[in-house]
C-alpha positions as CSV (number, residue, x, y, z in Angstrom):
1,G,-89.2,-23.4,-21.6
2,K,-90.0,-19.9,-23.3
3,P,-93.0,-19.2,-25.1
4,V,-92.5,-19.4,-28.8
5,L,-94.2,-17.0,-31.0
6,A,-95.0,-17.8,-34.7
7,K,-92.9,-15.9,-37.4
8,A,-94.8,-12.7,-38.3
9,K,-96.2,-12.4,-41.8
10,L,-96.6,-9.1,-43.6
11,S,-99.4,-9.4,-45.9
12,T,-99.4,-6.0,-47.5
13,V,-97.4,-3.1,-47.7
14,K,-99.0,-0.3,-50.0
15,N,-98.5,3.5,-51.0
16,I,-102.3,4.3,-51.2
17,S,-101.7,8.1,-51.2
18,G,-99.1,10.8,-50.8
19,K,-96.1,10.4,-48.6
20,K,-97.5,7.4,-46.4
21,V,-97.2,3.6,-46.5
22,T,-99.9,1.4,-45.0
23,L,-98.8,-1.9,-43.6
24,K,-101.1,-4.8,-42.8
25,W,-100.0,-8.4,-41.1
26,K,-101.5,-11.6,-40.0
27,K,-102.2,-12.1,-36.3
28,V,-99.6,-14.0,-34.4
29,S,-101.3,-16.1,-31.8
30,G,-100.4,-15.2,-28.2
31,A,-98.7,-11.9,-29.4
32,S,-99.0,-8.8,-26.7
33,G,-98.0,-6.6,-29.8
34,Y,-95.8,-6.0,-32.9
35,E,-92.8,-3.9,-33.8
36,I,-92.5,-2.3,-37.4
37,W,-88.9,-1.9,-38.7
38,R,-88.0,0.3,-41.7
39,A,-84.9,0.6,-43.8
40,A,-83.9,2.6,-47.1
41,K,-82.0,-0.7,-48.5
42,K,-83.1,-4.1,-48.2
43,K,-79.8,-5.1,-46.4
44,G,-79.5,-1.9,-44.8
45,K,-79.9,-0.7,-41.3
46,Y,-83.5,-1.1,-40.0
47,K,-84.9,1.2,-37.6
48,K,-87.9,0.6,-35.3
49,V,-90.5,2.9,-36.4
50,K,-93.4,1.9,-34.2
51,V,-94.1,-0.4,-31.5
52,I,-97.9,-1.7,-31.6
53,T,-98.9,-2.3,-28.0
54,K,-102.1,-4.4,-28.7
55,G,-102.1,-7.9,-30.1
56,R,-105.2,-7.3,-32.0
57,T,-104.0,-4.3,-34.1
58,L,-103.1,-5.6,-37.5
59,K,-102.4,-2.4,-39.3
60,Y,-100.2,0.7,-39.3
61,T,-99.6,3.8,-41.4
62,D,-96.2,5.2,-41.8
63,R,-96.3,8.8,-42.6
64,K,-93.8,11.7,-43.8
65,L,-91.9,9.7,-46.0
66,K,-90.0,10.9,-48.9
67,K,-91.4,10.7,-52.3
68,K,-89.9,8.7,-55.1
69,K,-88.0,6.6,-52.7
70,T,-88.3,2.9,-51.9
71,Y,-88.7,1.7,-48.3
72,Y,-88.3,-1.9,-47.0
73,Y,-90.3,-3.0,-44.1
74,K,-90.3,-5.9,-41.7
75,V,-92.4,-6.6,-38.6
76,R,-91.9,-9.1,-35.6
77,A,-94.4,-10.0,-32.8
78,Y,-93.5,-9.7,-29.1
79,R,-95.2,-11.3,-26.0
80,K,-94.7,-9.9,-22.4
81,V,-93.8,-12.5,-20.1
82,G,-93.0,-11.4,-16.5
83,G,-92.2,-7.9,-17.5
84,K,-89.8,-9.0,-20.1
85,K,-90.4,-9.0,-23.9
86,V,-90.0,-12.1,-25.8
87,Y,-89.7,-11.7,-29.6
88,G,-90.8,-13.8,-32.4
89,V,-89.0,-14.1,-35.8
90,Y,-88.9,-11.2,-38.1
91,S,-91.3,-11.5,-41.1
92,A,-89.9,-11.6,-44.5
93,V,-89.0,-8.2,-45.9
94,K,-91.4,-6.2,-48.1
95,R,-90.5,-3.1,-50.1
96,C,-92.7,-0.3,-51.2
97,R,-91.9,2.7,-53.4
98,V,-93.6,6.1,-52.6
99,R,-94.8,7.5,-56.0
100,K,-95.7,10.9,-55.7
């Protein structure tokens, strides 16, 4: 059968300073990497903004965002199996407002 990856978990999505948002997530056992997805509306169209190619990288900073806008993020883990990517379930969506 296919190796099953656990559902990803976004732990924090924060606007620390300026027009950037920092995301942190929990490590998914067996993951080769992660994909970060972003949307302007919770139920809107999500766009893949980053593919993290290392399973031990658990942080990403999304830059050049618009101020006073709210963004929605989700993450999913993937594993490479014989050259193919097998995906885990998306995390719950987390929102973040860019202040200044």
